[in-house]
Z-matrix of the N, CA and C atoms (Angstrom, degrees):
N
C 1 1.415
C 2 1.505 1 111.49
N 3 1.295 2 119.79 1 153.72
C 4 1.440 3 123.46 2 -173.75
C 5 1.547 4 108.28 3 -81.92
N 6 1.306 5 117.48 4 159.97
C 7 1.429 6 123.72 5 -175.89
C 8 1.529 7 114.45 6 -107.42
N 9 1.269 8 118.61 7 15.32
C 10 1.487 9 119.77 8 178.66
C 11 1.488 10 113.23 9 -77.14
N 12 1.277 11 119.53 10 128.66
C 13 1.393 12 123.47 11 -179.69
C 14 1.590 13 108.43 12 -60.15
N 15 1.363 14 110.26 13 135.66
C 16 1.494 15 112.92 14 178.41
C 17 1.414 16 112.77 15 84.07
N 18 1.297 17 122.72 16 -8.71
C 19 1.511 18 123.17 17 -173.16
C 20 1.549 19 106.12 18 -80.61
N 21 1.279 20 110.78 19 150.88
C 22 1.547 21 117.03 20 -176.28
C 23 1.555 22 102.91 21 -114.27
N 24 1.327 23 111.98 22 139.77
C 25 1.442 24 116.86 23 179.44
C 26 1.519 25 106.15 24 -129.68
N 27 1.379 26 119.14 25 130.22
C 28 1.440 27 122.49 26 -174.74
C 29 1.643 28 101.73 27 -116.07
N 30 1.284 29 115.44 28 142.65
C 31 1.408 30 121.81 29 167.15
C 32 1.521 31 111.51 30 -83.46
N 33 1.403 32 114.89 31 149.52
C 34 1.469 33 117.86 32 -178.65
C 35 1.580 34 110.17 33 -64.60
N 36 1.258 35 116.64 34 148.08
C 37 1.432 36 123.56 35 177.43
C 38 1.493 37 110.18 36 -70.12
N 39 1.367 38 118.63 37 132.96
C 40 1.441 39 117.51 38 176.14
C 41 1.571 40 110.25 39 -60.05
N 42 1.349 41 117.14 40 152.90
C 43 1.474 42 117.75 41 -178.91
C 44 1.488 43 114.60 42 -54.34
N 45 1.290 44 116.62 43 -41.72
C 46 1.465 45 121.24 44 -175.19
C 47 1.541 46 113.37 45 -61.41
N 48 1.361 47 116.42 46 -25.71
C 49 1.494 48 123.18 47 179.96
C 50 1.587 49 102.95 48 -77.69
N 51 1.259 50 124.43 49 -29.46
C 52 1.394 51 121.79 50 -170.25
C 53 1.655 52 108.35 51 -90.24
N 54 1.215 53 119.95 52 -7.37
C 55 1.411 54 123.87 53 179.93
C 56 1.566 55 107.56 54 -72.47
N 57 1.371 56 113.56 55 139.58
C 58 1.459 57 115.42 56 -178.57
C 59 1.498 58 111.35 57 -73.28
N 60 1.298 59 117.16 58 142.40
C 61 1.517 60 122.74 59 177.40
C 62 1.456 61 107.67 60 -139.81
N 63 1.398 62 114.86 61 155.26
C 64 1.456 63 118.72 62 -178.62
C 65 1.518 64 104.57 63 -76.80
N 66 1.278 65 119.31 64 -44.54
C 67 1.444 66 125.74 65 -170.34
C 68 1.477 67 108.73 66 -129.89
N 69 1.393 68 122.15 67 123.33
C 70 1.433 69 119.66 68 -177.67
C 71 1.503 70 110.38 69 -81.25
N 72 1.376 71 109.98 70 121.33
C 73 1.486 72 118.84 71 173.97
C 74 1.492 73 108.26 72 -88.60
N 75 1.377 74 116.85 73 98.24
C 76 1.404 75 119.96 74 -176.53
C 77 1.547 76 114.11 75 -63.20
N 78 1.354 77 116.37 76 -25.65
C 79 1.461 78 119.28 77 175.29
C 80 1.512 79 112.42 78 -63.16
N 81 1.343 80 117.18 79 -17.91
C 82 1.460 81 117.76 80 179.66
C 83 1.499 82 113.81 81 -108.68
N 84 1.284 83 116.14 82 -4.29
C 85 1.507 84 121.97 83 -178.38
C 86 1.559 85 107.72 84 -79.17
N 87 1.321 86 117.56 85 146.54
C 88 1.431 87 116.07 86 179.23
C 89 1.488 88 115.05 87 -62.98
N 90 1.294 89 119.69 88 148.66
C 91 1.400 90 122.80 89 174.78
C 92 1.531 91 111.76 90 -65.83
N 93 1.359 92 118.81 91 130.81
C 94 1.438 93 118.05 92 -177.36
C 95 1.566 94 103.90 93 -98.73
N 96 1.375 95 114.53 94 124.23
C 97 1.435 96 119.75 95 -173.91
C 98 1.554 97 107.05 96 -121.41
N 99 1.312 98 116.04 97 129.24
C 100 1.462 99 124.37 98 179.25
C 101 1.597 100 107.86 99 -106.80
N 102 1.309 101 117.54 100 123.33
C 103 1.470 102 117.77 101 175.19
C 104 1.490 103 104.58 102 -116.68
N 105 1.445 104 113.14 103 127.74
C 106 1.355 105 123.66 104 179.95
C 107 1.556 106 110.70 105 -119.21
N 108 1.304 107 119.40 106 105.49
C 109 1.509 108 122.06 107 -175.11
C 110 1.550 109 105.87 108 -152.21
N 111 1.392 110 111.55 109 130.66
C 112 1.466 111 113.06 110 175.43
C 113 1.515 112 114.18 111 -71.13
N 114 1.265 113 121.57 112 -13.06
C 115 1.522 114 124.72 113 172.80
C 116 1.419 115 106.20 114 -91.00
N 117 1.412 116 115.98 115 112.37
C 118 1.392 117 127.65 116 -173.59
C 119 1.523 118 109.88 117 -64.05
N 120 1.223 119 117.01 118 -39.78
C 121 1.502 120 121.16 119 -178.06
C 122 1.519 121 110.40 120 -62.95
N 123 1.287 122 115.35 121 -42.64
C 124 1.490 123 122.77 122 178.96
C 125 1.489 124 109.95 123 -65.70
N 126 1.261 125 117.86 124 -42.19
C 127 1.560 126 121.37 125 -177.66
C 128 1.527 127 104.62 126 -72.24
N 129 1.233 128 120.21 127 -38.54
C 130 1.434 129 121.44 128 -179.72
C 131 1.448 130 114.25 129 -65.79
N 132 1.332 131 116.43 130 -47.99
C 133 1.458 132 116.95 131 -177.56
C 134 1.530 133 109.15 132 -73.87
N 135 1.279 134 121.33 133 -28.53
C 136 1.462 135 123.53 134 175.12
C 137 1.528 136 109.43 135 -63.93
N 138 1.342 137 117.45 136 -45.25
C 139 1.473 138 120.89 137 -178.91
C 140 1.515 139 107.67 138 -67.78
N 141 1.391 140 122.13 139 -38.44
C 142 1.436 141 122.08 140 179.16
C 143 1.534 142 110.80 141 -59.10
N 144 1.396 143 116.07 142 -45.25
C 145 1.352 144 121.54 143 -179.39
C 146 1.521 145 112.67 144 -66.18
N 147 1.385 146 118.81 145 -39.58
C 148 1.408 147 120.36 146 178.12
C 149 1.605 148 109.91 147 -65.33
N 150 1.381 149 116.63 148 -33.98
C 151 1.382 150 118.76 149 179.59
C 152 1.487 151 112.78 150 -66.32
N 153 1.367 152 116.83 151 -36.82
C 154 1.471 153 121.93 152 176.31
C 155 1.524 154 108.19 153 -61.76
N 156 1.343 155 117.50 154 -29.94
C 157 1.452 156 118.44 155 179.78
C 158 1.539 157 113.08 156 -84.55
N 159 1.302 158 113.20 157 4.99
C 160 1.517 159 118.92 158 177.04
C 161 1.506 160 114.91 159 93.52
N 162 1.339 161 118.58 160 8.87
C 163 1.535 162 119.95 161 179.48
C 164 1.567 163 108.45 162 -81.13
N 165 1.301 164 111.47 163 155.13
C 166 1.479 165 120.92 164 163.92
C 167 1.550 166 102.64 165 -95.74
N 168 1.343 167 116.52 166 130.72
C 169 1.452 168 116.80 167 -170.42
C 170 1.580 169 109.56 168 -123.60
N 171 1.288 170 110.42 169 159.96
C 172 1.528 171 120.48 170 175.00
C 173 1.518 172 102.94 171 -139.88
N 174 1.334 173 120.20 172 143.35
C 175 1.393 174 123.44 173 171.33
C 176 1.570 175 111.68 174 -128.32
N 177 1.264 176 113.60 175 145.88
C 178 1.433 177 123.60 176 171.48
C 179 1.512 178 110.35 177 -130.72
N 180 1.319 179 115.40 178 142.82
C 181 1.470 180 116.72 179 -170.40
C 182 1.516 181 108.43 180 -106.83
N 183 1.303 182 118.86 181 32.45
C 184 1.411 183 123.81 182 173.54
C 185 1.494 184 111.85 183 -173.74
N 186 1.423 185 115.48 184 153.12
C 187 1.451 186 118.57 185 -172.49
C 188 1.464 187 114.40 186 -64.80
N 189 1.340 188 122.49 187 -35.63
C 190 1.427 189 121.53 188 -179.31
C 191 1.466 190 112.59 189 -68.17
N 192 1.362 191 115.35 190 -42.19
C 193 1.462 192 116.99 191 179.41
C 194 1.463 193 110.21 192 -70.38
N 195 1.364 194 118.22 193 -35.91
C 196 1.560 195 121.91 194 178.83
C 197 1.495 196 109.67 195 -60.10
N 198 1.333 197 119.60 196 -42.21
C 199 1.417 198 126.36 197 -178.17
C 200 1.480 199 111.79 198 -63.47
N 201 1.368 200 115.77 199 -39.80
C 202 1.442 201 119.71 200 178.59
C 203 1.527 202 113.38 201 -75.11
N 204 1.410 203 113.28 202 -37.59
C 205 1.421 204 118.30 203 175.10
C 206 1.540 205 115.04 204 -65.78
N 207 1.260 206 117.50 205 -31.20
C 208 1.435 207 121.08 206 177.76
C 209 1.588 208 109.14 207 -55.44
N 210 1.280 209 116.44 208 -47.53
C 211 1.509 210 120.45 209 -178.78
C 212 1.513 211 113.41 210 -64.94
N 213 1.343 212 119.46 211 -23.54
C 214 1.468 213 122.39 212 179.66
C 215 1.433 214 111.01 213 -90.83
N 216 1.365 215 115.82 214 -42.75
C 217 1.498 216 120.05 215 -171.03
C 218 1.521 217 109.66 216 -84.36
N 219 1.360 218 118.00 217 -21.36
C 220 1.571 219 121.72 218 179.57
C 221 1.509 220 109.09 219 51.89
N 222 1.310 221 118.44 220 64.77
C 223 1.547 222 119.44 221 -178.57
C 224 1.500 223 111.44 222 -71.92
N 225 1.296 224 115.35 223 160.28
C 226 1.507 225 123.80 224 171.89
C 227 1.526 226 108.92 225 -91.84
N 228 1.380 227 114.24 226 -24.52
C 229 1.405 228 118.58 227 -178.61
C 230 1.495 229 105.33 228 -147.24
N 231 1.433 230 113.00 229 142.27
C 232 1.489 231 118.10 230 -173.71
C 233 1.516 232 102.65 231 -131.13
N 234 1.416 233 113.30 232 123.43
C 235 1.474 234 116.86 233 170.36
C 236 1.551 235 111.57 234 -104.68
N 237 1.297 236 117.05 235 118.35
C 238 1.393 237 122.92 236 -169.33
C 239 1.525 238 109.31 237 -114.92
N 240 1.335 239 116.06 238 120.57
C 241 1.501 240 117.32 239 173.96
C 242 1.551 241 103.32 240 -71.07
N 243 1.377 242 112.89 241 143.13
C 244 1.465 243 116.34 242 -179.17
C 245 1.490 244 112.04 243 -82.77
N 246 1.307 245 122.43 244 -34.84
C 247 1.473 246 124.38 245 -171.80
C 248 1.527 247 112.44 246 -102.85
N 249 1.337 248 119.96 247 68.89
C 250 1.490 249 120.78 248 177.68
C 251 1.538 250 107.54 249 -100.59
N 252 1.259 251 124.20 250 148.76
C 253 1.447 252 124.36 251 -170.03
C 254 1.537 253 107.80 252 -83.64
N 255 1.375 254 125.27 253 -33.27
C 256 1.427 255 123.03 254 -179.16
C 257 1.605 256 115.04 255 -75.52
N 258 1.280 257 107.99 256 -42.20
C 259 1.563 258 113.49 257 179.00
C 260 1.582 259 102.33 258 -158.59
N 261 1.305 260 114.51 259 114.24
C 262 1.444 261 119.40 260 176.97
C 263 1.596 262 116.14 261 -59.10
N 264 1.235 263 116.45 262 162.46
C 265 1.526 264 122.22 263 -174.00
C 266 1.527 265 107.60 264 -60.89
N 267 1.346 266 122.49 265 -37.49
C 268 1.335 267 124.49 266 -174.83
C 269 1.550 268 108.43 267 -68.93
N 270 1.299 269 115.41 268 -43.16
C 271 1.464 270 118.39 269 -179.62
C 272 1.596 271 109.93 270 -71.45
N 273 1.327 272 117.23 271 -34.61
C 274 1.505 273 118.37 272 173.60
C 275 1.466 274 112.65 273 -63.86
N 276 1.306 275 116.01 274 -39.15
C 277 1.438 276 123.00 275 176.96
C 278 1.464 277 109.80 276 -58.12
N 279 1.342 278 120.60 277 -48.12
C 280 1.425 279 127.79 278 178.38
C 281 1.481 280 111.03 279 -56.55
N 282 1.303 281 118.22 280 -49.38
C 283 1.480 282 124.80 281 -178.50
C 284 1.531 283 109.73 282 -58.33
N 285 1.395 284 114.29 283 -47.88
C 286 1.379 285 119.61 284 -179.06
C 287 1.507 286 115.26 285 -63.86
N 288 1.352 287 116.11 286 -45.59
C 289 1.442 288 117.12 287 171.82
C 290 1.494 289 120.11 288 -63.67
N 291 1.379 290 115.55 289 -34.53
C 292 1.435 291 123.41 290 -177.74
C 293 1.603 292 109.13 291 -69.30
N 294 1.362 293 116.89 292 -28.11
C 295 1.446 294 120.59 293 178.39
C 296 1.540 295 107.56 294 -72.54
N 297 1.220 296 119.38 295 -29.17
C 298 1.458 297 124.57 296 171.95
C 299 1.551 298 114.13 297 70.82
N 300 1.318 299 117.29 298 21.93
C 301 1.455 300 119.72 299 -178.04
C 302 1.601 301 111.26 300 -109.07
N 303 1.321 302 117.21 301 -1.36
C 304 1.421 303 121.34 302 -177.59
C 305 1.413 304 109.40 303 -118.44
N 306 1.365 305 117.72 304 125.17
C 307 1.482 306 121.62 305 171.91
C 308 1.543 307 107.38 306 -115.62
N 309 1.374 308 116.76 307 96.49
C 310 1.388 309 119.94 308 -171.82
C 311 1.441 310 112.97 309 -138.65
N 312 1.339 311 119.48 310 172.63
C 313 1.431 312 126.03 311 170.63
C 314 1.551 313 104.66 312 -89.71
N 315 1.332 314 116.76 313 120.49
C 316 1.399 315 119.09 314 179.44
C 317 1.537 316 111.98 315 -100.27
N 318 1.437 317 115.56 316 129.89
C 319 1.381 318 118.89 317 -174.80
C 320 1.540 319 107.76 318 -124.05
N 321 1.319 320 116.66 319 125.82
C 322 1.578 321 123.00 320 177.76
C 323 1.577 322 105.18 321 -84.16
N 324 1.257 323 113.85 322 130.15
C 325 1.545 324 115.73 323 170.46
C 326 1.549 325 109.83 324 -122.30
N 327 1.298 326 118.27 325 129.17
C 328 1.478 327 121.39 326 -178.24
C 329 1.478 328 110.00 327 -144.27
N 330 1.275 329 117.60 328 159.17
C 331 1.479 330 122.13 329 168.53
C 332 1.463 331 119.07 330 -82.72
N 333 1.453 332 112.90 331 -6.02
C 334 1.449 333 117.78 332 -175.86
C 335 1.507 334 110.09 333 -107.15
N 336 1.284 335 115.30 334 125.06
C 337 1.466 336 119.06 335 177.54
C 338 1.509 337 109.54 336 -100.81
N 339 1.187 338 117.04 337 81.27
C 340 1.528 339 127.24 338 -178.72
C 341 1.462 340 108.94 339 -113.69
N 342 1.350 341 116.49 340 123.75
C 343 1.504 342 119.53 341 176.67
C 344 1.464 343 113.97 342 -59.16
N 345 1.270 344 119.94 343 -35.99
C 346 1.509 345 121.40 344 -179.95
C 347 1.568 346 110.07 345 -69.90
N 348 1.327 347 113.34 346 -38.07
C 349 1.454 348 120.47 347 -179.49
C 350 1.614 349 107.17 348 -68.02
N 351 1.247 350 113.24 349 -41.86
C 352 1.493 351 116.55 350 178.23
C 353 1.527 352 109.60 351 -60.25
N 354 1.379 353 115.31 352 -49.96
C 355 1.534 354 116.81 353 179.21
C 356 1.497 355 111.41 354 -58.67
N 357 1.302 356 118.45 355 -41.74
C 358 1.411 357 120.89 356 -177.00
C 359 1.581 358 113.92 357 -68.20
N 360 1.296 359 113.01 358 -32.39
C 361 1.437 360 116.18 359 176.20
C 362 1.492 361 114.37 360 -73.21
N 363 1.276 362 119.32 361 -37.48
C 364 1.421 363 127.24 362 171.92
C 365 1.646 364 109.91 363 -62.27
N 366 1.266 365 113.72 364 -48.04
C 367 1.472 366 118.90 365 173.36
C 368 1.490 367 113.48 366 -54.64
N 369 1.358 368 116.77 367 -38.53
C 370 1.441 369 125.51 368 -176.95
C 371 1.491 370 112.34 369 -66.58
N 372 1.449 371 115.03 370 -24.15
C 373 1.398 372 118.48 371 178.37
C 374 1.588 373 112.85 372 120.90
N 375 1.270 374 118.82 373 8.31
C 376 1.431 375 119.68 374 170.06
C 377 1.566 376 109.01 375 -72.82
N 378 1.329 377 111.86 376 146.76
C 379 1.489 378 115.06 377 178.95
C 380 1.485 379 110.35 378 -91.71
N 381 1.356 380 118.26 379 -23.05
C 382 1.520 381 122.05 380 179.18
C 383 1.475 382 108.57 381 -146.45
N 384 1.313 383 115.02 382 148.25
C 385 1.501 384 123.73 383 177.64
C 386 1.560 385 103.81 384 -117.25
N 387 1.387 386 118.01 385 127.24
C 388 1.345 387 124.89 386 172.91
C 389 1.482 388 113.41 387 -120.37
N 390 1.305 389 119.08 388 137.02
C 391 1.447 390 120.48 389 170.91
C 392 1.505 391 111.62 390 -99.03
N 393 1.250 392 116.89 391 133.56
C 394 1.494 393 121.54 392 -175.41
C 395 1.549 394 105.40 393 -81.55
N 396 1.268 395 120.80 394 149.02
C 397 1.510 396 123.96 395 -3.74
C 398 1.549 397 112.65 396 -75.97
N 399 1.301 398 114.74 397 144.28
C 400 1.403 399 119.92 398 -178.24
C 401 1.550 400 114.76 399 -98.45
N 402 1.295 401 118.40 400 127.57
C 403 1.510 402 121.05 401 -178.99
C 404 1.526 403 108.95 402 -67.44
N 405 1.362 404 118.04 403 142.70
C 406 1.392 405 125.24 404 -179.25
C 407 1.535 406 112.53 405 -53.67
N 408 1.303 407 116.62 406 -37.04
C 409 1.534 408 121.61 407 -179.60
C 410 1.542 409 107.86 408 -58.43
N 411 1.335 410 119.68 409 -34.08
C 412 1.388 411 118.82 410 -178.37
C 413 1.481 412 113.32 411 -68.89
N 414 1.331 413 118.49 412 -43.79
C 415 1.434 414 122.92 413 171.53
C 416 1.620 415 110.00 414 -56.24
N 417 1.247 416 113.69 415 -42.97
C 418 1.497 417 115.49 416 179.78
C 419 1.538 418 110.20 417 -61.57
N 420 1.249 419 118.22 418 -47.24
C 421 1.483 420 120.61 419 179.16
C 422 1.528 421 110.25 420 -59.48
N 423 1.343 422 119.83 421 -42.52
C 424 1.367 423 119.71 422 175.91
C 425 1.525 424 119.27 423 -61.09
N 426 1.429 425 112.75 424 -45.28
C 427 1.479 426 119.53 425 178.08
C 428 1.597 427 103.98 426 -63.00
N 429 1.307 428 119.81 427 -45.25
C 430 1.484 429 118.06 428 175.05
C 431 1.437 430 119.47 429 -55.82
N 432 1.410 431 112.19 430 -34.01
C 433 1.528 432 116.01 431 173.66
C 434 1.403 433 113.71 432 -60.05
N 435 1.458 434 118.90 433 -42.49
C 436 1.295 435 123.82 434 -178.57
C 437 1.560 436 113.08 435 -68.74
N 438 1.323 437 114.17 436 -42.09
C 439 1.542 438 118.19 437 169.97
C 440 1.468 439 115.11 438 -58.59
N 441 1.311 440 118.46 439 -39.82
C 442 1.454 441 119.31 440 179.12
C 443 1.387 442 107.24 441 -66.33
N 444 1.377 443 120.22 442 -44.32
C 445 1.520 444 122.21 443 179.98
C 446 1.468 445 111.70 444 -55.84
N 447 1.337 446 112.67 445 -43.85
C 448 1.473 447 113.63 446 -178.83
C 449 1.540 448 113.20 447 -65.52
N 450 1.344 449 114.29 448 -42.93
C 451 1.447 450 116.93 449 177.25
C 452 1.567 451 111.33 450 -53.08
N 453 1.352 452 113.81 451 -47.44
C 454 1.510 453 118.77 452 -177.95
C 455 1.485 454 111.41 453 -62.76
N 456 1.387 455 116.74 454 -39.89
C 457 1.400 456 118.57 455 179.61
C 458 1.514 457 115.05 456 -74.73
N 459 1.267 458 120.84 457 -34.03
C 460 1.446 459 125.07 458 -175.97
C 461 1.550 460 112.99 459 -106.95
N 462 1.374 461 117.94 460 21.95
C 463 1.353 462 123.64 461 179.01
C 464 1.582 463 111.88 462 -66.43
N 465 1.316 464 120.41 463 141.03
C 466 1.458 465 117.32 464 -179.08
C 467 1.514 466 109.88 465 -66.48
N 468 1.335 467 114.05 466 146.47
C 469 1.484 468 120.88 467 -178.68
C 470 1.511 469 109.60 468 -67.99
N 471 1.328 470 118.00 469 137.46
C 472 1.384 471 125.43 470 177.73
C 473 1.495 472 110.51 471 -82.88
N 474 1.366 473 117.17 472 145.22
C 475 1.436 474 120.62 473 179.11
C 476 1.603 475 107.85 474 -65.36
N 477 1.314 476 109.13 475 130.89
C 478 1.439 477 121.01 476 -179.75
C 479 1.500 478 107.91 477 -110.87
N 480 1.265 479 117.42 478 120.70
C 481 1.415 480 123.83 479 173.91
C 482 1.530 481 112.77 480 -81.72
N 483 1.286 482 118.50 481 95.49
C 484 1.440 483 121.25 482 -179.10
C 485 1.494 484 122.01 483 -101.61
N 486 1.368 485 107.26 484 16.86
C 487 1.508 486 115.06 485 178.04
C 488 1.569 487 105.31 486 -76.33
N 489 1.301 488 112.06 487 159.07
C 490 1.404 489 119.76 488 178.10
C 491 1.549 490 110.35 489 -84.29
N 492 1.313 491 111.02 490 149.51
C 493 1.509 492 110.70 491 -179.24
C 494 1.476 493 109.12 492 -77.30
N 495 1.310 494 110.74 493 150.24
C 496 1.539 495 114.19 494 176.52
C 497 1.479 496 115.30 495 -59.47
N 498 1.301 497 121.79 496 137.90
C 499 1.410 498 127.25 497 174.62
C 500 1.457 499 111.45 498 -73.46
N 501 1.268 500 118.17 499 134.46
C 502 1.529 501 123.04 500 176.17
C 503 1.552 502 103.23 501 -93.56
N 504 1.213 503 109.20 502 133.49
C 505 1.496 504 116.87 503 173.82
C 506 1.554 505 109.95 504 -81.83
N 507 1.309 506 113.42 505 136.67
C 508 1.507 507 120.43 506 177.69
C 509 1.490 508 108.77 507 -92.25
N 510 1.232 509 121.14 508 141.14
C 511 1.422 510 131.86 509 177.53
C 512 1.433 511 113.45 510 -94.94
């Protein structure tokens, strides 16, 4: 990945996503993960790990660019660094939510494990709070949470028997 501040990096789409389909089955589409961190090495490593988990990824190296990219990329999960110089993660989250175009799981990532900061982040609207460095298993659990949510949302409808029960005659 490039190291230019504010630059956006997208991973290539998996081949199965580019195949034409009549109806998009979201439960089979790759999870779209956006990583916003001003530390290029952290963003790059996180994207590589998420790609190994089958995600299509995008990275932005600043909060302003990340908020704009979220509207274009339409991620399923967003990892936001809390301490970015141009626009911190909390302010970026507010911009993304106010735009109203992204329905995603929002994950705060920070190097500070402070209970007050954790509480403030959750109150601000983050779904999860992670302290760096983050173990790969944690990313896997979060990606699986999004997959499970998709399956539940896009599960096929079950047959419903809406016929009336037969009336029993009384004697």
